Phi, psi and omega in degrees: 000134180268110184283352181269345182287165180291146180265140177280178179297150181295142180296322180297324181291323179295317180296322180294322179295322179296320180296313179299323179296320178294319180297319180298317181295320178296322180296321180290336179286340180283134178301145182301329182290338182261352186296321178298320180296319179296321180295318179296317180298318180296322180294316179297317179299320179294318178298319178298321179296319180296314179298321179298314181295321180295316178297321179297319180295314179298320180297317180293324180289326186265350184291135176288156178290144181294327179247108183298144179285123182292147176290139180297139179291145177285126181296135175082005179262107182296145178250130179085185181299144178233156179294139176238341179204140175233138180240124178250109189056247184258003187252128182255142177232134169286152188248134173238134177288142180217110182283160171286133184235114178060037180080003179238153178239093190276080177291123182295151174284158181072241174090352180061216180274060183233134171248147182249127180265127176291104188304131179100345177276116186239309181297315177234079184300138183247129180237139177248134177245124175300143188279057173290158183303314182291327177290321178297319178297320179300312183291317183291337179272356181296139180238162177301131181097350179294145185274147169226131180236143179236119177267127183263164178292341175205149178093186185284164173288132179270130184243136181227164171224145184291135175243353178168168173211156184207149174287143182224167174249158179302339181273355180280100184257353182297329182290349180267004184300148184248022181277338187231134180299141179171200177209138178238128180244120183251131172263111185258153179082137181078177180229142354282160172271127185253144169242121179259128181254131180228153179240153179294144174285140180293145175289151181296125180226344185293330184241341174083357180273151179253126175266168180183212179255133182224156175279170177298138176090354180260120178293146178217142179267126176229103185064228182275008188242134171258117188250138172225123172268116187271338180176166177229157182215142176250136176240121182272336184219156178163167184296332182255012182251110180294165176299146181064024176235162178228134173271134180241122179251128178244117180263129185218164179223136180240131170248115186263117180246009181274191182267298183284156175299151180259124179269120179288333176295330180272355180279153175270118179228113185223157167239133184239127180275181187294337179271356180098357179288142184251151181225136178270155176298147180225155170293140182213105182062236181278001184259128177256172176295145175301127184209168179097187181239145175253117183282156178305133180087352182270160173243132182242127174250125184216174178227131174251127182250143181223151175247124179237145168302145186302323181283352178262356183270012179270161174073201185275127174253152182234124175260126184246137178224132176218113182289338182223078181301138181089342180246332182233156170280142183283165171254142181234138180240121180261143179199163170246139182290138168292159178300125183296137177271119181302135177281125181297148178296155183305323182293342177289345179275359183280139172243122187243133177235137175258119183270322181200155175218117184236129178255133180248116180292325181293315183270351183051051180225155173240122181251123182243129178240144180188197180214151178237120178252140179253109181267001181274186180253014178225150176297149179236134179252131176252106181282166182301324183289349179267006176236117182205158178235133182238142179280186184300327181265010180085003180289140181288143178249126187297141174269120181276320185201149175225134179229118356293165183295146175283149003282155177262140173242115182255112179297159179300131178076010182245166179236138180243123174277146183218161171223129181241135180238117182247151176275106182227109185286322184240147178281117182206167180291130180228167179234124177263131176240126171235108185066234180269355183269141179231141182225131176266128182239126181250000000 
C-alpha cells in the first residue's frame, strides 16, 4: 500500500449516507395526512427506549453482589480452641501464643513454667520450651512412650506419646510441617537444641466403651473394667504423714470382664490437685500401693493412698485410673476432700486403772499398783517424764522405784501391770499423772 497517494471518502460515511437515503424514501412513501401521527409515535417510542436504558444502567450500578465480600481476618487472632496448658510427664507448663515474626520465632529466654505455642499450628502443634537447666533435664530424659498432654481452652484434653527426639538447628523447618497429626516440642536456647516428636494416642476402640469424668459412687466402664469409686478419706496425722501434709485415701472396686488378667502395677493410678500437679500412690500406714493381678471375672476392692502438701489438698481433686495406658482413655473422678479428722495420738489409746494405793508411815512411802491397757493398733511407749506424782500445792514427789522400770512399752492390744513407789513423808491428798490421765489419791 502506498501511503503517499490520495485517500478516498471514508467507508463509514458512505454507509451512513445510504441509510439516510432509505429513510427519506420511506418517509416520502407515507401519505402526507399520516406523517404527523407517525412522527409522534416515533418520538414516544424513542423516549421509552431512552428511559429503559437509563433504568437498566442505574439498576446494574446499584445492585449488591450475590456473594458478599468477607471481612479480612484480624492477624494474630486464633480461631477456635487454643492450648492453655501442656504437661510433659509430670511437669505442667502454662501456654502463651507466640506468632512467627519476620520469618523468625523469637521464644524468650527464661520464662519460668511457660511454654510458647507457635500460633497457627493446629494439625501438628509446635511448642517451644526455654532451655532452663531443669527444663533441659526434663527434655533430655524423655523416653519413647512418655506422655504429653495438652489442655485446650474448650473441648477434651489432647493426649500424645513420645516416639522420638533429635538434635536440630534453627534452620530445620521440616519438623514444623502441618501435613500429619502430631506434636512437636522444641527446646530452645543452649546446645544441643532438641526436637521431641509425639503422636496422638489412639481413641479406645477395642471395647467400644467411652470413659470420662464421673462422680463418686457412679460405676463407669473403662475398657474391660467396670470401676466404682466408693469413697475418699483425708488423714491429717499418722506415723507416715509428715508435718504440713495430708493423706488422701481413695477406695475403689474393679470388676474385670476381659480375657487376660489385669496387672495393677501396669495401670495408671494418679491423683491430680487443682493446680494440675500429679501424685503417685504411696504406702501409708497399713495401706500399700495397689499391686497384683485381677483375673477375668474377679472383683477387686482396693485403696490407693496419696500424700499431698496441706495447701494443695484444697479445692477439687481428680483421681485418674486407666487399666491400659496408651490404649484406652482414662476415667477421672472429681471430688473435694472432707475436713480431715485429726488422728488421736497413740497415748490417747491408753486405758489406765488404779487398783490400790497404800501409804506406809514407817517407810514414808506411797505404793501405787495398777495396769495400763493399749486399745490402739500400734505400740505405745510411756517415758519416765510422763509418770509423776504431785502434792497438794503441786510440788513434785520423788519416784523411788517403778516395776517394771520406765520407760514402759505397751504392745497393741496388750495390758501392762505396774507398781510405783514414791517418797511421801505425810499422808495427804496427791495427784498421779500417767500420760494425759490424772488420778486423785487421798
